C-alpha positions as CSV (number, residue, x, y, z in Angstrom):
1,X,98.0,-40.7,-87.9
2,X,95.6,-39.4,-90.4
3,X,92.2,-40.9,-90.1
4,X,91.8,-42.8,-93.3
5,X,88.3,-42.3,-94.7
6,X,86.5,-43.1,-98.0
7,X,82.9,-42.9,-98.9
8,X,82.5,-46.5,-97.7
9,X,84.6,-46.8,-94.6
10,X,87.0,-45.2,-92.1
11,X,90.0,-46.3,-90.1
12,X,90.6,-45.1,-86.6
13,X,92.5,-46.0,-83.4
14,X,90.8,-48.6,-81.2
15,X,91.0,-49.1,-77.5
16,X,91.6,-52.7,-76.6
17,X,89.3,-52.7,-73.6
18,X,86.4,-50.6,-74.9
19,X,86.5,-51.9,-78.5
20,X,87.3,-55.5,-77.7
21,X,84.0,-56.9,-78.9
22,X,84.4,-55.2,-82.3
23,X,88.0,-56.4,-82.6
24,X,86.7,-59.9,-81.7
25,X,84.0,-59.9,-84.4
26,X,86.6,-59.3,-87.1
27,X,89.5,-61.3,-85.9
28,X,87.6,-64.4,-84.9
29,X,85.6,-64.3,-88.2
30,X,88.8,-64.2,-90.2
31,X,91.3,-66.1,-88.3
32,X,89.3,-68.6,-86.1
33,X,86.3,-69.4,-88.4
34,X,87.7,-68.8,-91.8
35,X,91.4,-69.9,-91.3
36,X,90.9,-72.4,-88.5
37,X,93.4,-70.7,-86.1
38,X,92.8,-72.1,-82.6
39,X,91.1,-69.4,-80.5
40,X,93.6,-69.8,-77.7
41,X,96.3,-68.8,-80.2
42,X,94.4,-65.8,-81.6
43,X,94.3,-63.8,-78.3
44,X,97.7,-63.4,-76.5
45,X,99.3,-61.5,-73.7
46,X,100.5,-58.8,-76.1
47,X,97.0,-57.6,-77.1
48,X,96.5,-55.3,-74.1
49,X,99.9,-53.8,-74.7
50,X,99.4,-53.1,-78.4
51,X,98.2,-50.1,-80.3
52,X,95.2,-51.2,-82.3
53,X,93.4,-49.7,-85.3
54,X,89.9,-50.6,-86.6
55,X,88.1,-50.1,-89.9
56,X,84.4,-49.3,-89.7
57,X,81.7,-49.0,-92.4
58,X,79.3,-46.1,-92.6
59,X,77.0,-47.8,-90.1
60,X,79.9,-48.1,-87.6
61,X,80.2,-51.9,-88.0
62,X,83.7,-53.2,-87.7
63,X,85.2,-54.6,-90.9
64,X,88.9,-54.7,-90.4
65,X,91.6,-54.7,-87.7
66,X,95.4,-54.4,-87.1
67,X,97.8,-53.9,-84.3
68,X,101.3,-52.5,-83.5
69,X,103.2,-54.5,-80.9
70,X,105.7,-53.1,-78.4
71,X,108.4,-55.0,-80.3
72,X,107.8,-52.8,-83.4
73,X,105.8,-55.4,-85.3
74,X,102.5,-55.4,-87.2
75,X,100.1,-58.2,-86.7
76,X,96.4,-59.3,-86.7
77,X,95.8,-57.4,-89.9
78,X,92.4,-58.8,-90.9
79,X,89.5,-57.7,-93.2
80,X,86.1,-59.3,-93.4
81,X,85.7,-61.4,-96.6
82,X,83.0,-59.1,-98.2
83,X,85.2,-56.1,-97.8
84,X,88.4,-57.4,-99.4
85,X,89.6,-55.8,-102.6
86,X,88.1,-52.4,-101.6
87,X,91.2,-50.8,-100.1
88,X,90.5,-51.6,-96.4
89,X,93.7,-53.6,-95.9
90,X,95.8,-50.8,-97.5
91,X,94.1,-48.2,-95.3
92,X,94.8,-50.3,-92.1
93,X,98.4,-50.9,-93.0
94,X,98.9,-47.2,-93.9
95,X,97.4,-46.2,-90.5
96,X,99.7,-48.5,-88.6
97,X,102.8,-47.3,-90.5
98,X,101.8,-43.7,-89.8
99,X,101.6,-44.4,-86.1
100,X,105.0,-46.0,-86.1
101,X,106.5,-43.0,-88.0
102,X,105.0,-40.6,-85.6
103,X,106.7,-42.5,-82.8
104,X,110.0,-42.3,-84.7
105,X,110.3,-46.1,-85.2
106,X,113.1,-47.0,-87.6
107,X,111.8,-50.4,-88.8
108,X,108.7,-52.5,-88.7
109,X,108.5,-56.3,-89.0
110,X,105.6,-58.7,-89.6
111,X,104.8,-62.3,-90.3
112,X,103.0,-62.4,-93.6
113,X,100.9,-65.3,-94.7
114,X,102.5,-66.7,-97.8
115,X,99.7,-65.6,-100.1
116,X,99.8,-62.1,-98.8
117,X,103.6,-61.5,-99.4
118,X,102.8,-59.6,-102.6
119,X,100.5,-57.3,-100.9
120,X,103.1,-56.2,-98.4
121,X,105.8,-56.0,-101.1
122,X,103.7,-53.3,-102.8
123,X,104.0,-51.3,-99.6
124,X,107.8,-51.5,-99.4
125,X,108.2,-54.6,-97.2
126,X,111.0,-57.1,-98.0
127,X,110.9,-60.8,-97.1
128,X,113.8,-62.4,-95.3
129,X,114.5,-65.9,-94.0
130,X,112.8,-69.1,-95.0
131,X,109.1,-69.9,-94.9
132,X,107.8,-71.2,-91.6
133,X,104.6,-72.6,-90.1
134,X,102.5,-70.5,-87.7
135,X,99.1,-71.7,-86.5
136,X,99.1,-74.2,-89.4
137,X,99.6,-71.5,-92.1
138,X,102.8,-70.9,-94.1
139,X,104.4,-67.5,-93.3
140,X,107.3,-65.3,-94.3
141,X,109.0,-62.8,-92.1
142,X,109.0,-59.3,-93.7
143,X,110.3,-55.9,-92.7
144,X,110.4,-52.3,-94.0
145,X,112.6,-49.3,-93.0
146,X,110.6,-46.3,-92.1
147,X,111.3,-42.6,-92.8
148,X,109.8,-40.4,-90.0
149,X,107.3,-37.8,-91.0
150,X,109.7,-35.0,-90.0
151,X,112.4,-36.2,-92.4
152,X,112.7,-35.3,-96.1
153,X,115.2,-36.3,-98.8
154,X,118.6,-34.6,-98.5
155,X,117.8,-32.2,-101.3
156,X,115.0,-30.5,-99.3
157,X,115.2,-28.9,-95.9
158,X,114.3,-31.1,-92.9
159,X,111.0,-30.3,-91.3
160,X,111.4,-30.9,-87.6
161,X,107.9,-30.2,-86.5
162,X,104.9,-32.2,-87.8
163,X,101.4,-30.7,-88.0
164,X,98.7,-32.2,-85.7
165,X,95.3,-31.9,-87.2
166,X,93.2,-34.9,-86.0
167,X,92.4,-36.6,-82.7
168,X,94.4,-39.6,-83.8
169,X,97.4,-37.5,-84.5
170,X,96.9,-35.7,-81.2
171,X,96.8,-39.0,-79.4
172,X,100.0,-40.2,-81.0
173,X,101.7,-36.8,-80.4
174,X,100.9,-36.9,-76.7
175,X,102.0,-40.5,-76.3
176,X,105.2,-39.9,-78.3
177,X,106.1,-36.9,-76.1
178,X,105.7,-39.0,-73.0
179,X,107.5,-42.0,-74.4
180,X,110.5,-39.8,-75.4
181,X,110.9,-38.1,-72.1
182,X,113.2,-39.4,-69.4
183,X,113.4,-37.3,-66.2
184,X,111.1,-34.3,-66.6
185,X,107.8,-34.1,-68.3
186,X,106.1,-30.6,-68.2
187,X,102.4,-30.2,-68.9
188,X,100.3,-27.0,-69.2
189,X,96.6,-27.4,-69.6
190,X,93.3,-26.0,-68.5
191,X,91.9,-29.4,-67.2
192,X,94.2,-32.1,-68.6
193,X,91.8,-32.6,-71.6
194,X,90.0,-35.7,-70.3
195,X,89.1,-37.0,-73.8
196,X,92.7,-36.8,-75.0
197,X,95.1,-37.0,-72.0
198,X,92.7,-39.3,-70.1
199,X,92.7,-41.8,-73.0
200,X,93.9,-45.3,-72.1
201,X,96.8,-45.1,-74.6
202,X,98.1,-41.9,-73.0
203,X,97.6,-43.3,-69.5
204,X,99.6,-46.4,-70.5
205,X,102.5,-44.2,-71.8
206,X,102.4,-42.1,-68.6
207,X,102.5,-45.3,-66.4
208,X,105.5,-46.5,-68.4
209,X,107.3,-43.2,-67.9
210,X,106.4,-42.9,-64.2
211,X,107.7,-46.4,-63.4
212,X,110.7,-46.3,-65.7
213,X,113.2,-46.2,-62.8
214,X,115.0,-43.2,-64.2
215,X,113.9,-41.0,-61.3
216,X,111.2,-39.3,-63.5
217,X,109.0,-36.4,-62.5
218,X,105.8,-35.0,-63.9
219,X,105.0,-31.4,-63.4
220,X,101.5,-30.3,-64.3
221,X,100.4,-26.7,-64.4
222,X,96.6,-26.2,-64.5
223,X,94.1,-23.4,-65.0
224,X,91.1,-25.3,-63.6
225,X,92.3,-27.8,-61.0
226,X,88.9,-28.1,-59.4
227,X,87.5,-29.6,-62.6
228,X,90.0,-32.5,-62.3
229,X,89.1,-33.1,-58.7
230,X,85.4,-33.3,-59.6
231,X,85.9,-35.5,-62.6
232,X,88.3,-38.0,-61.0
233,X,90.8,-37.7,-63.9
234,X,92.9,-40.9,-64.4
235,X,96.1,-38.8,-63.9
236,X,95.0,-38.2,-60.3
237,X,94.5,-41.9,-59.7
238,X,98.1,-42.6,-61.0
239,X,99.4,-39.7,-58.9
240,X,97.8,-41.2,-55.8
241,X,99.8,-44.4,-56.4
242,X,103.0,-42.5,-57.3
243,X,102.9,-39.3,-55.3
244,X,106.6,-38.7,-55.4
245,X,106.6,-38.5,-59.2
246,X,103.7,-36.0,-59.7
247,X,103.5,-32.4,-58.7
248,X,100.5,-30.2,-59.5
249,X,100.3,-26.4,-59.4
250,X,97.7,-23.9,-60.5
251,X,98.1,-20.6,-62.2
252,X,97.1,-17.6,-60.1
253,X,98.4,-14.5,-61.9
254,X,96.0,-13.1,-64.5
255,X,98.6,-13.0,-67.3
256,X,99.2,-16.7,-66.8
257,X,95.6,-17.5,-66.6
258,X,95.1,-15.8,-70.0
259,X,97.8,-17.8,-71.6
260,X,96.0,-19.3,-74.6
261,X,98.1,-22.4,-75.4
262,X,98.4,-25.9,-74.0
263,X,101.4,-28.3,-74.3
264,X,103.4,-31.3,-73.2
265,X,107.1,-31.0,-73.4
266,X,109.8,-33.4,-72.3
267,X,113.5,-33.1,-71.3
268,X,114.8,-34.8,-74.4
269,X,113.3,-32.4,-77.0
270,X,109.9,-34.0,-77.5
271,X,106.8,-31.8,-77.5
272,X,103.2,-31.4,-78.5
273,X,102.2,-27.8,-78.6
274,X,98.7,-26.3,-79.3
275,X,98.5,-22.5,-79.9
276,X,94.9,-22.6,-78.8
277,X,94.5,-24.9,-75.8
278,X,90.8,-25.5,-76.6
279,X,91.7,-27.2,-79.9
280,X,93.7,-30.3,-80.8
281,X,95.5,-28.7,-83.8
282,X,99.1,-27.9,-83.2
283,X,102.6,-29.1,-83.8
284,X,104.6,-32.1,-82.5
285,X,108.0,-33.7,-82.7
286,X,109.9,-36.5,-81.0
287,X,113.0,-34.4,-81.2
288,X,113.0,-30.6,-81.6
289,X,115.4,-29.4,-78.8
290,X,115.4,-25.7,-79.7
291,X,111.6,-25.5,-79.8
292,X,111.3,-27.6,-76.7
293,X,113.6,-25.3,-74.8
294,X,111.5,-22.3,-75.7
295,X,108.4,-24.0,-74.5
296,X,110.1,-25.2,-71.3
297,X,111.3,-21.7,-70.5
298,X,107.7,-20.4,-70.7
299,X,106.6,-23.3,-68.4
300,X,109.3,-22.6,-65.8
301,X,108.4,-19.0,-65.5
302,X,104.7,-19.8,-64.9
303,X,105.6,-22.8,-62.7
304,X,107.5,-20.5,-60.3
305,X,104.5,-18.2,-60.1
306,X,102.0,-21.0,-59.6
307,X,100.5,-22.3,-56.3
308,X,100.3,-25.9,-55.0
309,X,96.9,-27.5,-55.9
310,X,95.3,-27.6,-52.5
311,X,92.2,-29.0,-54.3
312,X,94.0,-32.4,-54.3
313,X,94.9,-32.6,-50.6
314,X,91.9,-34.9,-49.9
315,X,93.5,-37.3,-52.4
316,X,96.8,-37.2,-50.6
317,X,98.6,-35.7,-53.7
């Protein structure tokens, strides 16, 4: 997802736990106070499972929100009254659709308030079914078919790999790679990039994969395993609970330790590859089998030369 930014505001991913108060300020102002939605209906069990975005002004104050549900739906799109008509709603919706495309979703649905149907129609949504009441407000169900970033019209060549340039795109790329793996996820990193791979969104995806019941495994090859042990990386906490799923090795040969890249690659062709491991910029795809095989072959050679991470023995990993 490109970080949407104007001279007045920006749109970025939000973490439900750490950004809850900011999400609350917007949603309760719009839905509970302004539209009289009962507060017990505003917050639901889906919220912790959703992918959230937030709009902030130049003083970092929250001005808009939106979320993607696990059921491939958009909801809770809200903009503070004083910011309406200034492109915030469009920027939030575009950000949510970008995240869905990066995850290769085919279709998105939403429940639009009756007076907002025209807004969504401008963005390609089509209404279906009759109007219905939701929280005392008339709604229409709407949906749109998505074209993934890596697809182009038949008249132009298909671009399999999408560029990753921002932290938000990196977050989606890492999560998408994990979500599109089934039995083998391979990771090469200096220290598992705490800011990126330790992010709650990535940890949630890793937890889903590790508990999928498909006999999954996670193989992690590190350059600086001692840094993880000292930091208490969240991957280690998950590995402690699921030790049969995770295996960690460290590079010992100098040629491997000088390898400049970092990557995640799955067994179903998904990958996020960074030529320079210290930077987030790279390429990603939910399905590039040929490129994924090349990266996996590099990983397998270094994996065979690696040593078990004795640094984690005290953690019983």
